[in-house]
ChimeraX commands (.cxc) that place a marker at each C-alpha (Angstrom):
marker #1 position -49.93,131.77,85.11 radius 0.5
marker #1 position -46.80,132.65,82.99 radius 0.5
marker #1 position -47.00,132.31,79.16 radius 0.5
marker #1 position -45.22,129.13,77.87 radius 0.5
marker #1 position -42.80,129.26,74.76 radius 0.5
marker #1 position -45.48,127.81,72.67 radius 0.5
marker #1 position -48.22,130.29,73.71 radius 0.5
marker #1 position -45.56,133.08,73.12 radius 0.5
marker #1 position -44.98,131.50,69.47 radius 0.5
marker #1 position -48.65,131.45,68.73 radius 0.5
marker #1 position -48.95,135.07,69.51 radius 0.5
marker #1 position -45.83,136.21,67.77 radius 0.5
marker #1 position -47.15,134.27,64.70 radius 0.5
marker #1 position -50.28,135.90,64.84 radius 0.5
marker #1 position -48.81,139.38,65.10 radius 0.5
marker #1 position -46.56,138.56,62.21 radius 0.5
marker #1 position -49.49,137.39,60.01 radius 0.5
marker #1 position -51.53,140.36,60.93 radius 0.5
marker #1 position -48.68,142.90,60.43 radius 0.5
marker #1 position -47.92,141.11,57.06 radius 0.5
marker #1 position -51.48,141.44,55.83 radius 0.5
marker #1 position -51.61,145.15,56.78 radius 0.5
marker #1 position -48.23,145.77,54.94 radius 0.5
marker #1 position -49.56,143.92,51.81 radius 0.5
marker #1 position -52.63,146.13,51.99 radius 0.5
marker #1 position -50.41,149.40,52.20 radius 0.5
marker #1 position -48.52,148.19,49.45 radius 0.5
marker #1 position -51.28,147.24,47.16 radius 0.5
marker #1 position -52.67,150.78,47.76 radius 0.5
marker #1 position -49.35,152.49,47.01 radius 0.5
marker #1 position -49.02,150.44,43.82 radius 0.5
marker #1 position -52.43,151.75,42.71 radius 0.5
marker #1 position -51.83,155.26,43.48 radius 0.5
marker #1 position -48.22,154.83,41.54 radius 0.5
marker #1 position -50.20,153.59,38.49 radius 0.5
marker #1 position -52.73,156.54,38.76 radius 0.5
marker #1 position -49.74,159.08,38.65 radius 0.5
marker #1 position -48.33,157.12,35.72 radius 0.5
marker #1 position -51.73,157.41,33.87 radius 0.5
marker #1 position -51.71,161.08,34.72 radius 0.5
marker #1 position -48.19,161.54,33.49 radius 0.5
marker #1 position -49.36,159.44,30.30 radius 0.5
marker #1 position -52.30,161.94,29.89 radius 0.5
marker #1 position -49.96,164.89,29.88 radius 0.5
marker #1 position -47.79,163.36,27.22 radius 0.5
marker #1 position -50.90,162.61,25.24 radius 0.5
marker #1 position -52.00,166.46,25.56 radius 0.5
marker #1 position -48.30,167.47,24.14 radius 0.5
marker #1 position -48.69,165.17,21.38 radius 0.5
marker #1 position -52.22,166.08,20.29 radius 0.5
marker #1 position -51.04,169.65,20.43 radius 0.5
marker #1 position -47.92,168.77,18.53 radius 0.5
marker #1 position -50.15,167.16,15.87 radius 0.5
marker #1 position -52.51,169.96,15.72 radius 0.5
marker #1 position -49.49,172.37,15.02 radius 0.5
marker #1 position -48.18,170.01,12.41 radius 0.5
marker #1 position -51.48,170.01,10.61 radius 0.5
marker #1 position -51.44,173.93,10.89 radius 0.5
marker #1 position -48.01,174.19,9.51 radius 0.5
marker #1 position -49.00,171.80,6.62 radius 0.5
marker #1 position -52.03,174.15,5.94 radius 0.5
marker #1 position -49.86,177.09,5.64 radius 0.5
marker #1 position -47.29,175.38,3.43 radius 0.5
marker #1 position -50.13,174.37,1.29 radius 0.5
marker #1 position -51.75,177.72,1.18 radius 0.5
marker #1 position -48.37,179.32,0.09 radius 0.5
marker #1 position -48.22,176.73,-2.52 radius 0.5
marker #1 position -51.60,177.35,-3.80 radius 0.5
marker #1 position -51.11,181.23,-3.77 radius 0.5
marker #1 position -48.01,180.93,-5.91 radius 0.5
marker #1 position -49.61,178.24,-8.38 radius 0.5
marker #1 position -52.49,180.71,-8.77 radius 0.5
marker #1 position -50.27,183.67,-9.21 radius 0.5
marker #1 position -48.30,181.71,-11.73 radius 0.5
marker #1 position -51.59,180.69,-13.75 radius 0.5
marker #1 position -52.05,184.71,-13.61 radius 0.5
marker #1 position -55.22,184.47,-11.80 radius 0.5
marker #1 position -56.42,187.31,-9.76 radius 0.5
marker #1 position -56.17,186.01,-6.12 radius 0.5
marker #1 position -58.50,188.77,-4.64 radius 0.5
marker #1 position -61.46,188.34,-6.96 radius 0.5
marker #1 position -61.22,184.74,-8.23 radius 0.5
marker #1 position -64.35,183.01,-6.77 radius 0.5
marker #1 position -63.11,179.62,-7.50 radius 0.5
marker #1 position -59.86,180.27,-5.38 radius 0.5
marker #1 position -61.98,181.63,-2.56 radius 0.5
marker #1 position -64.24,178.46,-2.67 radius 0.5
marker #1 position -60.98,176.45,-2.72 radius 0.5
marker #1 position -59.42,178.30,0.14 radius 0.5
marker #1 position -62.63,178.01,2.20 radius 0.5
marker #1 position -62.68,174.32,1.67 radius 0.5
marker #1 position -59.15,173.96,2.61 radius 0.5
marker #1 position -59.76,175.79,5.94 radius 0.5
marker #1 position -62.92,173.46,6.46 radius 0.5
marker #1 position -60.65,170.44,5.97 radius 0.5
marker #1 position -58.02,171.81,8.33 radius 0.5
marker #1 position -60.72,172.55,10.99 radius 0.5
marker #1 position -62.43,169.11,10.49 radius 0.5
marker #1 position -58.91,167.58,11.08 radius 0.5
marker #1 position -58.20,169.66,13.95 radius 0.5
marker #1 position -61.59,168.55,15.51 radius 0.5
marker #1 position -60.80,164.92,14.86 radius 0.5
marker #1 position -57.42,165.14,16.65 radius 0.5
marker #1 position -59.01,167.03,19.52 radius 0.5
marker #1 position -61.62,164.51,19.93 radius 0.5
marker #1 position -59.39,161.44,19.66 radius 0.5
marker #1 position -57.05,162.80,22.25 radius 0.5
marker #1 position -59.71,163.78,24.50 radius 0.5
marker #1 position -61.34,160.29,24.37 radius 0.5
marker #1 position -57.77,158.90,24.92 radius 0.5
marker #1 position -57.16,160.86,27.92 radius 0.5
marker #1 position -60.76,159.86,29.33 radius 0.5
marker #1 position -59.93,156.49,28.87 radius 0.5
marker #1 position -56.52,156.72,30.72 radius 0.5
marker #1 position -58.10,158.64,33.56 radius 0.5
marker #1 position -60.75,155.75,33.91 radius 0.5
marker #1 position -57.98,153.07,33.93 radius 0.5
marker #1 position -56.01,155.16,36.68 radius 0.5
marker #1 position -59.24,155.59,38.65 radius 0.5
marker #1 position -59.91,151.93,38.30 radius 0.5
marker #1 position -56.55,151.18,39.75 radius 0.5
marker #1 position -57.17,153.27,42.92 radius 0.5
marker #1 position -60.52,151.49,43.42 radius 0.5
marker #1 position -58.82,148.06,43.01 radius 0.5
marker #1 position -55.85,149.04,45.32 radius 0.5
marker #1 position -58.45,150.27,47.90 radius 0.5
marker #1 position -60.42,146.73,47.64 radius 0.5
marker #1 position -57.04,144.92,48.02 radius 0.5
marker #1 position -56.34,147.20,50.98 radius 0.5
marker #1 position -59.64,146.30,52.63 radius 0.5
marker #1 position -59.37,142.51,51.83 radius 0.5
marker #1 position -55.81,142.58,53.39 radius 0.5
marker #1 position -57.28,144.32,56.62 radius 0.5
marker #1 position -59.80,141.62,56.85 radius 0.5
marker #1 position -57.25,139.02,56.49 radius 0.5
marker #1 position -55.18,140.49,59.23 radius 0.5
marker #1 position -58.45,140.61,61.51 radius 0.5
marker #1 position -58.94,136.97,60.47 radius 0.5
marker #1 position -55.38,136.22,61.50 radius 0.5
marker #1 position -55.94,138.00,64.81 radius 0.5
marker #1 position -59.26,136.26,65.59 radius 0.5
marker #1 position -57.78,132.75,64.63 radius 0.5
marker #1 position -54.45,133.33,66.62 radius 0.5
marker #1 position -56.49,134.22,69.77 radius 0.5
marker #1 position -58.49,131.22,69.36 radius 0.5
marker #1 position -55.58,129.05,68.92 radius 0.5
marker #1 position -53.83,130.92,71.71 radius 0.5
marker #1 position -56.92,130.08,74.05 radius 0.5
marker #1 position -56.78,126.65,72.84 radius 0.5
marker #1 position -53.15,125.92,74.10 radius 0.5
marker #1 position -53.70,128.24,77.24 radius 0.5
marker #1 position -56.13,125.79,78.45 radius 0.5
marker link #1:1,2 radius 0.2
marker link #1:2,3 radius 0.2
marker link #1:3,4 radius 0.2
marker link #1:4,5 radius 0.2
marker link #1:5,6 radius 0.2
marker link #1:6,7 radius 0.2
marker link #1:7,8 radius 0.2
marker link #1:8,9 radius 0.2
marker link #1:9,10 radius 0.2
marker link #1:10,11 radius 0.2
marker link #1:11,12 radius 0.2
marker link #1:12,13 radius 0.2
marker link #1:13,14 radius 0.2
marker link #1:14,15 radius 0.2
marker link #1:15,16 radius 0.2
marker link #1:16,17 radius 0.2
marker link #1:17,18 radius 0.2
marker link #1:18,19 radius 0.2
marker link #1:19,20 radius 0.2
marker link #1:20,21 radius 0.2
marker link #1:21,22 radius 0.2
marker link #1:22,23 radius 0.2
marker link #1:23,24 radius 0.2
marker link #1:24,25 radius 0.2
marker link #1:25,26 radius 0.2
marker link #1:26,27 radius 0.2
marker link #1:27,28 radius 0.2
marker link #1:28,29 radius 0.2
marker link #1:29,30 radius 0.2
marker link #1:30,31 radius 0.2
marker link #1:31,32 radius 0.2
marker link #1:32,33 radius 0.2
marker link #1:33,34 radius 0.2
marker link #1:34,35 radius 0.2
marker link #1:35,36 radius 0.2
marker link #1:36,37 radius 0.2
marker link #1:37,38 radius 0.2
marker link #1:38,39 radius 0.2
marker link #1:39,40 radius 0.2
marker link #1:40,41 radius 0.2
marker link #1:41,42 radius 0.2
marker link #1:42,43 radius 0.2
marker link #1:43,44 radius 0.2
marker link #1:44,45 radius 0.2
marker link #1:45,46 radius 0.2
marker link #1:46,47 radius 0.2
marker link #1:47,48 radius 0.2
marker link #1:48,49 radius 0.2
marker link #1:49,50 radius 0.2
marker link #1:50,51 radius 0.2
marker link #1:51,52 radius 0.2
marker link #1:52,53 radius 0.2
marker link #1:53,54 radius 0.2
marker link #1:54,55 radius 0.2
marker link #1:55,56 radius 0.2
marker link #1:56,57 radius 0.2
marker link #1:57,58 radius 0.2
marker link #1:58,59 radius 0.2
marker link #1:59,60 radius 0.2
marker link #1:60,61 radius 0.2
marker link #1:61,62 radius 0.2
marker link #1:62,63 radius 0.2
marker link #1:63,64 radius 0.2
marker link #1:64,65 radius 0.2
marker link #1:65,66 radius 0.2
marker link #1:66,67 radius 0.2
marker link #1:67,68 radius 0.2
marker link #1:68,69 radius 0.2
marker link #1:69,70 radius 0.2
marker link #1:70,71 radius 0.2
marker link #1:71,72 radius 0.2
marker link #1:72,73 radius 0.2
marker link #1:73,74 radius 0.2
marker link #1:74,75 radius 0.2
marker link #1:75,76 radius 0.2
marker link #1:76,77 radius 0.2
marker link #1:77,78 radius 0.2
marker link #1:78,79 radius 0.2
marker link #1:79,80 radius 0.2
marker link #1:80,81 radius 0.2
marker link #1:81,82 radius 0.2
marker link #1:82,83 radius 0.2
marker link #1:83,84 radius 0.2
marker link #1:84,85 radius 0.2
marker link #1:85,86 radius 0.2
marker link #1:86,87 radius 0.2
marker link #1:87,88 radius 0.2
marker link #1:88,89 radius 0.2
marker link #1:89,90 radius 0.2
marker link #1:90,91 radius 0.2
marker link #1:91,92 radius 0.2
marker link #1:92,93 radius 0.2
marker link #1:93,94 radius 0.2
marker link #1:94,95 radius 0.2
marker link #1:95,96 radius 0.2
marker link #1:96,97 radius 0.2
marker link #1:97,98 radius 0.2
marker link #1:98,99 radius 0.2
marker link #1:99,100 radius 0.2
marker link #1:100,101 radius 0.2
marker link #1:101,102 radius 0.2
marker link #1:102,103 radius 0.2
marker link #1:103,104 radius 0.2
marker link #1:104,105 radius 0.2
marker link #1:105,106 radius 0.2
marker link #1:106,107 radius 0.2
marker link #1:107,108 radius 0.2
marker link #1:108,109 radius 0.2
marker link #1:109,110 radius 0.2
marker link #1:110,111 radius 0.2
marker link #1:111,112 radius 0.2
marker link #1:112,113 radius 0.2
marker link #1:113,114 radius 0.2
marker link #1:114,115 radius 0.2
marker link #1:115,116 radius 0.2
marker link #1:116,117 radius 0.2
marker link #1:117,118 radius 0.2
marker link #1:118,119 radius 0.2
marker link #1:119,120 radius 0.2
marker link #1:120,121 radius 0.2
marker link #1:121,122 radius 0.2
marker link #1:122,123 radius 0.2
marker link #1:123,124 radius 0.2
marker link #1:124,125 radius 0.2
marker link #1:125,126 radius 0.2
marker link #1:126,127 radius 0.2
marker link #1:127,128 radius 0.2
marker link #1:128,129 radius 0.2
marker link #1:129,130 radius 0.2
marker link #1:130,131 radius 0.2
marker link #1:131,132 radius 0.2
marker link #1:132,133 radius 0.2
marker link #1:133,134 radius 0.2
marker link #1:134,135 radius 0.2
marker link #1:135,136 radius 0.2
marker link #1:136,137 radius 0.2
marker link #1:137,138 radius 0.2
marker link #1:138,139 radius 0.2
marker link #1:139,140 radius 0.2
marker link #1:140,141 radius 0.2
marker link #1:141,142 radius 0.2
marker link #1:142,143 radius 0.2
marker link #1:143,144 radius 0.2
marker link #1:144,145 radius 0.2
marker link #1:145,146 radius 0.2
marker link #1:146,147 radius 0.2
marker link #1:147,148 radius 0.2
marker link #1:148,149 radius 0.2
marker link #1:149,150 radius 0.2
marker link #1:150,151 radius 0.2
marker link #1:151,152 radius 0.2
view
Protein backbone atom coordinates (compact mmCIF):
# COMPACT_ATOMS: atom_id res chain seq x y z
CA UNK A 1 0.00 0.00 0.00
CA UNK A 2 1.64 3.33 -1.06
CA UNK A 3 2.05 6.18 1.41
CA UNK A 4 -0.49 8.97 0.95
CA UNK A 5 0.41 12.63 0.96
CA UNK A 6 -1.17 13.04 4.40
CA UNK A 7 0.84 10.10 5.80
CA UNK A 8 4.03 11.55 4.32
CA UNK A 9 3.23 14.92 5.90
CA UNK A 10 2.73 13.24 9.30
CA UNK A 11 6.08 11.47 8.99
CA UNK A 12 7.85 14.62 7.76
CA UNK A 13 6.37 16.69 10.58
CA UNK A 14 7.47 14.09 13.08
CA UNK A 15 11.00 14.07 11.70
CA UNK A 16 11.16 17.87 11.76
CA UNK A 17 9.90 18.01 15.36
CA UNK A 18 12.43 15.43 16.49
CA UNK A 19 15.27 17.09 14.58
CA UNK A 20 14.32 20.49 15.98
CA UNK A 21 14.27 19.16 19.54
CA UNK A 22 17.68 17.52 19.12
CA UNK A 23 19.11 20.73 17.64
CA UNK A 24 17.73 22.74 20.54
CA UNK A 25 19.36 20.29 22.95
CA UNK A 26 22.73 20.66 21.26
CA UNK A 27 22.35 24.45 21.29
CA UNK A 28 21.55 24.44 25.02
CA UNK A 29 24.61 22.35 25.73
CA UNK A 30 26.84 24.57 23.56
CA UNK A 31 25.50 27.67 25.28
CA UNK A 32 26.33 26.16 28.67
CA UNK A 33 29.84 25.28 27.49
CA UNK A 34 30.29 28.83 26.26
CA UNK A 35 29.17 30.19 29.65
CA UNK A 36 31.69 27.92 31.35
CA UNK A 37 34.44 29.20 29.06
CA UNK A 38 33.44 32.79 29.85
CA UNK A 39 33.65 31.97 33.56
CA UNK A 40 37.13 30.50 33.04
CA UNK A 41 38.22 33.69 31.27
CA UNK A 42 36.74 35.77 34.09
CA UNK A 43 38.63 33.64 36.62
CA UNK A 44 41.89 34.33 34.77
CA UNK A 45 41.12 38.05 34.72
CA UNK A 46 40.32 37.90 38.43
CA UNK A 47 43.70 36.26 39.12
CA UNK A 48 45.49 38.98 37.18
CA UNK A 49 43.60 41.71 39.06
CA UNK A 50 44.37 40.07 42.41
CA UNK A 51 48.05 39.86 41.52
CA UNK A 52 47.97 43.51 40.45
CA UNK A 53 46.36 44.56 43.75
CA UNK A 54 48.98 42.60 45.69
CA UNK A 55 51.75 44.26 43.67
CA UNK A 56 50.20 47.69 44.31
CA UNK A 57 50.08 46.94 48.03
CA UNK A 58 53.74 45.90 47.95
CA UNK A 59 54.67 49.14 46.16
CA UNK A 60 52.70 51.16 48.72
CA UNK A 61 54.53 49.35 51.49
CA UNK A 62 57.94 50.00 49.91
CA UNK A 63 57.10 53.70 49.40
CA UNK A 64 55.92 54.00 53.00
CA UNK A 65 59.07 52.26 54.23
CA UNK A 66 61.24 54.71 52.29
CA UNK A 67 59.31 57.63 53.76
CA UNK A 68 59.58 56.17 57.27
CA UNK A 69 63.34 55.66 56.95
CA UNK A 70 63.73 59.22 55.69
CA UNK A 71 61.60 60.60 58.53
CA UNK A 72 63.46 58.65 61.20
CA UNK A 73 66.79 59.69 59.69
CA UNK A 74 65.64 63.32 59.61
CA UNK A 75 64.75 62.98 63.31
CA UNK A 76 68.35 61.86 63.83
CA UNK A 77 67.34 58.40 65.11
CA UNK A 78 69.66 55.46 64.74
CA UNK A 79 67.72 53.16 62.39
CA UNK A 80 69.87 50.13 63.14
CA UNK A 81 69.41 50.06 66.93
CA UNK A 82 66.15 51.93 67.56
CA UNK A 83 63.74 49.41 69.09
CA UNK A 84 60.64 51.51 68.49
CA UNK A 85 61.57 51.83 64.83
CA UNK A 86 62.12 48.05 64.60
CA UNK A 87 58.73 47.44 66.26
CA UNK A 88 57.14 49.94 63.89
CA UNK A 89 58.65 48.17 60.86
CA UNK A 90 57.55 44.78 62.18
CA UNK A 91 54.00 46.07 62.64
CA UNK A 92 53.96 47.54 59.12
CA UNK A 93 55.19 44.22 57.72
CA UNK A 94 52.38 42.41 59.60
CA UNK A 95 49.76 44.80 58.23
CA UNK A 96 51.07 44.28 54.70
CA UNK A 97 51.02 40.52 55.19
CA UNK A 98 47.44 40.61 56.52
CA UNK A 99 46.36 42.79 53.58
CA UNK A 100 47.95 40.34 51.15
CA UNK A 101 46.24 37.38 52.84
CA UNK A 102 42.88 39.16 52.66
CA UNK A 103 43.39 39.94 48.98
CA UNK A 104 44.35 36.34 48.25
CA UNK A 105 41.39 34.96 50.20
CA UNK A 106 38.90 37.26 48.49
CA UNK A 107 40.28 36.45 45.04
CA UNK A 108 40.20 32.71 45.73
CA UNK A 109 36.63 32.89 47.05
CA UNK A 110 35.50 34.85 43.98
CA UNK A 111 37.24 32.38 41.67
CA UNK A 112 35.61 29.41 43.39
CA UNK A 113 32.21 31.06 43.10
CA UNK A 114 32.73 31.74 39.38
CA UNK A 115 33.88 28.17 38.82
CA UNK A 116 30.80 26.84 40.62
CA UNK A 117 28.57 29.05 38.46
CA UNK A 118 30.25 27.75 35.32
CA UNK A 119 29.86 24.17 36.43
CA UNK A 120 26.21 24.83 37.25
CA UNK A 121 25.73 26.11 33.70
CA UNK A 122 27.24 22.89 32.35
CA UNK A 123 24.86 20.79 34.44
CA UNK A 124 21.88 22.90 33.37
CA UNK A 125 22.95 22.54 29.74
CA UNK A 126 23.17 18.77 30.09
CA UNK A 127 19.73 18.64 31.73
CA UNK A 128 18.22 20.77 28.96
CA UNK A 129 19.84 18.57 26.33
CA UNK A 130 18.34 15.49 27.94
CA UNK A 131 14.94 17.19 28.15
CA UNK A 132 15.08 18.02 24.46
CA UNK A 133 16.11 14.44 23.67
CA UNK A 134 13.07 13.22 25.59
CA UNK A 135 10.96 15.71 23.66
CA UNK A 136 12.37 14.31 20.41
CA UNK A 137 11.53 10.77 21.48
CA UNK A 138 8.03 11.87 22.50
CA UNK A 139 7.60 13.54 19.11
CA UNK A 140 8.66 10.36 17.35
CA UNK A 141 6.31 8.22 19.43
CA UNK A 142 3.42 10.63 18.89
CA UNK A 143 4.16 10.89 15.20
CA UNK A 144 4.29 7.14 14.74
CA UNK A 145 1.01 6.82 16.59
CA UNK A 146 -0.57 9.47 14.37
CA UNK A 147 0.86 7.77 11.30
CA UNK A 148 -0.64 4.47 12.41
CA UNK A 149 -4.02 6.19 12.89
CA UNK A 150 -4.04 7.71 9.40
CA UNK A 151 -2.63 4.56 7.82
CA UNK A 152 -5.54 2.39 8.94
